[in-house]
DOSEMAR-28131 format. One record per residue (C-alpha): x, y, z; residue in three letters. Coordinates in steps of 0.05 Angstrom, whole numbers, plus 5000, padded with zeros to 4 digits. Example, Ala and Ser with C-alpha at 12.3 -4.5 7.8 and 13.67 -1.06 7.14 Angstrom:
524649105156Ala;527349795143Ser;
//
This chain:
499950015002Met;502650714985Ile;505151035050Asp;500751755043Phe;503351995110Ala;510751845099Ala;509852295022Ile;506152815062Arg;512352855115Arg;517152775056Leu;513753445022Ile;513253805094Asp;521653705087Trp;521353925022Ala;518154575036Asn;522154685092Ala;528554465062Tyr;532955165047Asp;539154924996Pro;541855655010Ser;544655425071Leu;549754935037Leu;556455175039Gln;561154525024Ser;560153794988Glu;559553535062Asp;553453975074Asp;550053665014Val;550353005046Glu;548053155109Thr;543653665104Lys;539753395040Phe;541952745023Val;542252345098Ile;535252615114Pro;532652545049Phe;533751815050Phe;532251725119Gln;525551905102Leu;524951445041Leu;525650875092Gly;533150745089Tyr;536050485149Pro;542450755183Glu;546050125182Asp;544550055105Cys;547950655087Arg;556150655083Arg;559651355069Gly;565351485027Lys;564650664998Tyr;571150424963Pro;570250234904Val;577249894892Asn;574049294934Thr;571749134866Tyr;577749334827Gln;582848944870Ser;590249014838Gly;588849724798Arg;594250214812Pro;591750964820Gly;588151464860Arg;583051124915Lys;577051194893Gln;570351224935Glu;562551354938Val;560851824976Asp;554751544997Gln;551250844973Ile;545150465000Tyr;544849695014Phe;538649245027Ser;541948955080Val;545649175150Ser;551548685160Glu;557948945127Thr;561048345097Asp;554848235057Lys;553948905030Gln;556448804955Asn;553848894889Ala;548548304908Asp;545348794955Thr;546449494931Ala;541149954918Leu;542350564912Val;549051024898Leu;549251674907Val;553352264882Glu;554152954914Ala;557053574888Lys;557754274913Lys;554054764874Gln;558255024819Gly;561254394804Arg;559354014731Ser;553053484745Leu;555353204685Glu;561952994708Asp;558552704774Ala;553452254727Ile;559452034690Phe;563251854759Gln;556351494784Ala;555051084725Glu;563350874721His;562250664799Tyr;556150324780Gly;558549904726Glu;562649574785Gln;557649664848Ile;550749424797Lys;545749864830Pro;538749954814Leu;539250754817Phe;544251254814Leu;542851924843Val;546652524831Val;545753244864Thr;548553894884Asp;543253954929Gly;539254484889His;539054034827Tyr;537553244840Leu;537752744785Lys;535452054792Ile;537551424741Leu;534250734748Arg;539550264718Arg;536449704662His;542149194640Pro;540049204560His;537749874553His;539150594573Ser;537950924639Asp;531151134655Glu;531251744670Ile;526451784746Val;526952454761Phe;531853084731Asn;529053714762Asn;530754294820Pro;530354014881Val;524554494900Gln;519854044851Gln;519453574901Leu;515153984935Arg;509953804885Asn;506253234901Arg;505352884848Asp;513552944836Glu;514652714902Met;509652114897Thr;513151894839Lys;519851904867Val;517651654935Tyr;513950914891Asn;520950884862Gln;525750964911Leu;522050844975Gln;526950295013Phe;522549765013Glu;520249714948Thr;527449754921Val;529349194960Lys;524448804936Lys;526148914861Val;532948794876Lys;530848124908Glu;527447964847Gln;530348254792Ala;532647844737Ile;535148194664Asp;530448544618Asp;529248224562Leu;528148614490Thr;523348754451His;523948244403Ala;526247734454Gln;520247914493Tyr;515247774423Val;518847094410Thr;517546834480Ile;510647054476Met;509646704418Arg;513245964446Leu;507946064501Leu;501646134463Asp;504345374430Arg;506145114498His;500345064540Ser;503844654594Asp;509245284602Ile;503045754604Gln;499745424662Ala;507145324703Glu;507646044697Leu;501246234720Ala;502145984782Lys;505646594800Gly;499146934788Asp;496747444846Phe;490347334879Glu;484647624859Pro;481648224906Ser;477248844913Thr;478949254981Asn;478450094987Gln;480450295052Asp;480151105058Gly;481851364994Arg;486250824978Gln;482250374928Leu;486749644897Thr;483649224839Val;488348584839Val;486948134778Lys;491447474766Pro;495647754721Lys;494848534735Val;494148964796Ala;492749764811Ile;493550084872Thr;489850784863Cys;489751354915Glu;483351684898Leu;482352414892Pro;478952784949Ile;474753334913Val;480053714866Phe;486353464909Glu;488852954858Glu;490052214860Gly;494851714824Asn;495950984819Cys;501150344809Asn;500149824764Ile;504049194775Met;503348544741Phe;505147784765Ser;508447544692Asn;515347314716Ile;517447754658Leu;515448344687Leu;515048264761Arg;518148864799Gly;516549304753Leu;511649844777Ile;508850274728Cys;506451004757His;500651464735Leu;499352104763Ser;492352414766His;494752804699Thr;495852104660Glu;489751734693Ile;484852294668Leu;488952354590Ala;490351594584Asp;486151134622Leu;479351464614Met;478051384554Ile;474650734520Gly;472750494584Leu;468249844583Gly;471349624511Thr;476449064497Pro;483449184481Pro;482148994404Gly;477449464398Trp;482350084389Gly;478950504439Thr;483450564486Arg;488651024480Ser;494450724522Phe;493450044490Leu;496149904409Arg;495149164385Lys;501848974348Thr;502148484287Glu;504547904333Gln;497547904361Asn;500248254425Thr;499448954455Phe;503749494466Asp;501749884534Ala;504150534552His;503350654626Leu;504951324652Gly;512951314633Gln;512850534618Thr;512550184563Ser;510549374565Val;508648874522Leu;503348434541Leu;499147874527Ser;492247764501Lys;490347574569Asp;494548084601Glu;491048694567Ala;484648444572Glu;485548414649Glu;488649114648Leu;482849434616Cys;478149064666Asp;481949274725Ala;482749984693Val;475150014690Asp;473949874757Glu;479450434784Val;476850914734Cys;468750814738Arg;470050924825Glu;476151584801Tyr;470851844748Lys;464651744793Asn;468252154846Ile;469952744798Leu;462252804778Ile;460452794847Glu;465253334870Thr;463053734807Thr;455153674826Asn;456953844889Ala;460654484887Leu;456854704817Glu;462654764774Thr;460754504711Trp;459955184679Asp;465755494696Phe;472755284666Gln;477454954708Pro;484855234713Val;491455214750Ser;494655724798Met;501755574821Glu;499255024873Asn;492355134868Glu;486854934820Arg;480255294812Gly;474155554766Phe;474256194726Glu;467756534749Leu;468057254724Leu;473357744705Ser;472258484740Val;476259114714Glu;482359284756Gln;479959874791Trp;474159474819Leu;478758944839Trp;482059364884Asn;476159634917Leu;473358894931Met;479958744964Lys;480259394998Arg;473059295028Phe;474858535051Ala;481058845091His;476459375124Glu;471558835142Phe;475758335171Asp;471257915221Tyr;476158185280Asp;474159005267Asn;466458895272Gly;460358425286Asn;455858635223Ser;453458295172Asp;459558365129Trp;464958295175His;466357575140Ile;472757765114Phe;480057495134Asp;483858055115Ser;490857695121His;489357285051Ser;492857434982Trp;485857324950Gly;478957484984Ile;476956955034Arg;470456925063Val;470656665131Ser;466856385189Gln;470556695251Lys;470856025291Asp;469155575235Gly;471555315162Pro;472555795104Asp;465555945065His;470456024990Val;477156264974Val;477056774911Ile;483756904883Leu;485857424822Pro;489657154768Arg;492257794725Phe;495057784657Gly;490057314624Asn;492457274545Ile;484957224533Phe;482757884575Ser;485258624576Pro;490958754617Ser;486459284654Thr;482458584675Gln;482558144737Val;479657364729Asp;476557204799Leu;478456504805Ile;474056014856Tyr;477755514898Ile;475154984929Asp;475754935008Cys;473454215019Ile;480353955001Thr;483354425058Tyr;478054215115Leu;478753415094His;486553325088Leu;487653825149Tyr;483153715190Arg;482552935187Asn;475353115163Thr;471552315142Pro;471152205072Ile;462952035088Thr;461852725101Ser;466453095061Ile;459753455024Phe;456053565084Gln;457754285097Asp;456954425022Val;451455015029Gly;450055805046Pro;451655735122His;457855375100Gly;462555165042Ile;459455624981Trp;459155304912Thr;462455604849Ala;455055834828Arg;452456054889Tyr;459356444897Thr;458056784825Lys;451757064841Lys;453757324918Trp;459057704879Ile;454458014823Glu;449058114866Gln;451558234933Arg;458358354946Phe;459758864880Ile;454059294892Pro;455459354966Lys;462259504943Val;461060004894Leu;455160254949Ser;459360285005Tyr;465360704971Tyr;459361134936Ser;463161124857Val;461361054789Ser;464760774727Lys;471261184710Pro;469961604645Ser;473361414586Lys;480061654591Gly;479661534667Gly;485261274716Thr;482260504733Asn;488360294770Thr;489160414847Gly;483760814893Phe;485261444850Ser;477561384827Ile;475361494900Ile;478862194889Arg;476662304813Arg;469662224822Phe;464462624868Pro;461062254927Leu;454562044916Phe;448561444930Lys;448561064868Pro;441360864841Ser;439960094831Gln;439860304758Lys;446960574768Gln;449360104806Leu;446559614740Leu;449759974691Thr;457259944728Val;455959234735Leu;454559204661Gln;461759474650Gly;465959284698Ala;464058584695Ile;465757934646Gln;461657254651Asp;465856764647Tyr;460456124658Ser;458255764595Thr;451455774565Lys;447955344521Glu;441555574477Asp;436555284505Ile;436554664563Pro;436553994537Leu;430253844579Ala;426154404547Glu;427054234474Ile;421454234434Asn;423254294362Glu;428254004320Pro;431854604307Cys;433554714378Gln;438154114383Phe;443654464335Ser;447854594394Phe;448053984417Tyr;448853614359Leu;455354144353His;457853794420Gln;457653034392Ile;461253314335Gln;466353624376Ser;466452904425Leu;468452574354Ala;474253034351His;476052984420Tyr;476752164417Tyr;481652364345His;485952834382Ser;486552384433Tyr;489451834398Gly;484051364400Thr;479751324327Tyr;474350904348Asn;468151074389Ile;464650474421Pro;457650344383Ala;453650234442Leu;453651024449Leu;451651254380Leu;446350654363Arg;439851044405Pro;444051644367Tyr;444051424298Tyr;436351164311Ala;432851644341Ala;436352214289Phe;434751834230Thr;427351834245Glu;427452644255Leu;430752654190Ala;424552224157Arg;420452804186Cys;423053354152Ala;421453704090Asp;426953764056Pro;426354354006Met;430254744047Glu;436154334059Val;442654294029Asp;442753713999Leu;449253783957His;453153924033Tyr;448253304057Leu;450852803994Arg;458353114015Glu;457652844078Asn;453752234069Leu;459652054015Gly;465052134063Ala;461651644106Val;460251084048Arg;467451164034Val;469651054111Arg;464550524120Thr;467750164053Glu;461650094018Gln;462850233944Ala;459650663889Asp;458349963854Glu;454949593908Asp;447849623871Asp;444349413934Asn;446350153959Leu;442250783943Pro;445851203892Arg;444551903942Leu;441152243887Ser;435552423935Thr;432752623991Tyr;429651913995Ser;436751593977Asp;439951934036Met;434351694076Met;434751024058Ser;443251014063Phe;441751354142Leu;437750774149Glu;443150314127Ile;447550654183Gln;443050504235Val;442649804213Ala;450849734209Arg;451650104283Ile;446949534313Ser;451648984287Lys;458249354300Ala;462349434372Asp;465650044346Tyr;465350684299Glu;470451124270Asn;470451804295Cys;471752064224Lys;464551754206Val;460852024276Val;463052714252Asp;460552664181Tyr;453652394202Leu;453552934262Ser;454553404212Cys;448753084168Ala;444353104225Phe;445853934244Ile;443454154169Thr;437553714165Ile;436053974237Ala;438254714223Glu;434554804154Gln;428954294154Gly;421554394160Thr;418753844210Phe;412153494210His;413653164283Ile;410852924345Gln;413653134422Gln;415352334432Ser;420152344374Gln;422952894401Ile;423952644467Asn;426451964445Thr;432252384414Ala;433952744476Lys;433952124508Glu;440151884463Ala;443152494472Leu;444352514544Tyr;449851914549Pro;453752314490Leu;453052884525Leu;455852714592Glu;461452304556Gln;462553034528Cys;461953454582Arg;467253084630Phe;471653084570Phe;470853804570Gln;471553914643His;477453454660Phe;481453194602Ile;480753804550Asp;485154274602Pro;489953724600Ile;491253574533Ile;490054204503Phe;493454664555Pro;495555214509His;487955434504Leu;489555754564Gly;484655294616Tyr;
//
C-alpha cells in the first residue's frame, strides 16, 4: 500500500528545506542526501559513506576511488556488495559540473551494480534507474524545489522507497528486449503446459478500499490507486504477475489517469478505443502506462482493461460527485501555481482594488456586522466563519492573454480539500457542509459576487464607473468621482461595464427542447466529441453509445420537409460515410444518394450497420453529425413530441461523456487553450 503519511512528511520536509544553507559537499550530504533517504525509509545501518570502489578493482593502481554515499538492502557489513547494492549517491558542491558527477556515478555503478544512481548538488537532483539491456530510465531530473509538488514526490517515493527497491533487487532478473519478449510470447502460445506453470505465480484476485486507497487485483494485473478527494489529485501504480515483468511498477499521475485511462472504458483491448493500448502485428499489445511501456499478452491486456475499468469508474464517480456538489460544471477549470480552481468572472482592475479594500476593512475581527466576514490576511478574498471553516476563497489572476490587461479574473477555490486534508474530516461526510451557511458552491459564489458583494462595495464607496480615459488603477477613482448614493439602475450600469461573465451557456436546456432546430447546439457537441477522440489518439468510439443517437435522429430526418435543406452538402457528408465504411458506389444494393429519399435510405442502412458493430470510426461520427445538424437547422418538420423526447434521451449519454471530457481532460490535453 502507498504510505500517504510518508509522502506528506517528505513534502513537508521539502517545503522546509533551504538549499541556500549549503556551503560544501559535506553539507549536501548531511543536510540533503541523508535526511532525504531517511524519510524514504532507508535504515542508517544500510548506509555506507565514502565507500571504496577499489573493493571491486583489486590490484588496480591509481587514486583511491570512493562513492559518497551508498545504500544496501542489508545491514551486515560483510554482505554489503554488488548483490545487495540498492542506491549509489554522488554529491557535489554547487558550481561543480553535475555531468562529471553523472559520468563518475555511472562508472562506479558498472562495478557496484546498484538499481539507482542519484546525483545532486542540493539544488538540482537527477535520479536514474539502471537497466541491463537498454539505457537508464530518468526518474527525476529537476530542481530540488520540484519535490514540493505532490505528484513529483509521489513518483519519486514509489520508485525509490527502501522496501520497494529492496524487493525489486531481490526479484531482479535481466530485462528482455522487445524482440526477445515477442519471441517468448509466441512460444508460450504454443505450449500451454509452460503457460500453466508460469500462471502459478498469478496474483490472488481481490478488490479492497480503505479510505482513499482502492486496490483492484486480477490474476495477472494489480492496480493500487489513491483516489482523488474533491479536487485533490489522485494517482495509481500498476504491477504485473508475469515473471518477465515482476518488480516493475508503472506509476501514473492524476493527469495521466485522466488523459490515458479514462477513454474507452468498458471496451476490450482489440477495438482500438483505448488510447494507452495498441495491438501489434504479433497479436500482443503495447501498453503505454505513464512513463513506462510494456508488451502484454492478450490475456494480460484484457485483465488490465478490466482492472482499469474498476478503478476509473470509481475515480470518475468521485470527480462527477464533486463537480455536482460544488456546482462547477458551468465554469472553466484553471491551475494557478499549487492551486486549482474555476473561472467565475472577470472584473476591471479598479473594481478588484475596491473589493480587496472592502475585504480588508471588514475583517471579521474588526466588527460584528453582517459584512464582517473576511479574513484580511488572505492574498485574495477569503470569506470565513470566525470560529469555523472558510465559506470560499477567491483568488485574482492577472494578465490572462484572453482578457485586457486592465481586467482581473476571479478564480473560485474550493475549501473542502483543505477541510479534509488538514482537519481529518471523514470522507463519508465530505460534502455535508456544502451550502449557503457552510462551504459555498461556485454558482452560489458567482451569484453572491454579482448581486450582493459588488453592489455593496460600489454603494459603500459611492463610486460610479470611471469615464473614458480616466484611470482604472489603484484607488484614485475615489478621488476622481464625486460622492453620491448610486441608484440600482446606476449600479447595474457599472456592473455591466465592469464584469465579464465566464460561465458557459447553452441555447436552451436540453429538457426544454420542443423543436428539432433547437438540437443544433447539442449536435455540435456530439460532433466535437468525435474530434476529442481523434485528438486523444483514439480513433474508434464504442457503438453502444451511438446506436440510440443514429436511430433517433434518422427518424427525425425522415419527418423533415427537405425543400430548404442543402442537399449538396448533405450528399458530400453521406458520401464520405460511404467511403469510410467501405461501402462502394458500385454496390447495387446501396442507394445512389441522388435524392433526399436516397439519403434517408442510406441513413437507415447506417442504423442497421451500427446495431451489429462493436465500434465506429470517429470520422464517420463526425460526418453523420454534420448531416444531422444540416437537417435539424434547415428542415421543416412535421413531428410529434414523443419523437423529440426519444432524441433527447439518445443524446444524454453522449453529452455526459462530452461534458466530462471538456471539464477534466481537455485542460490536460490542450493546455495552450488557456484552461
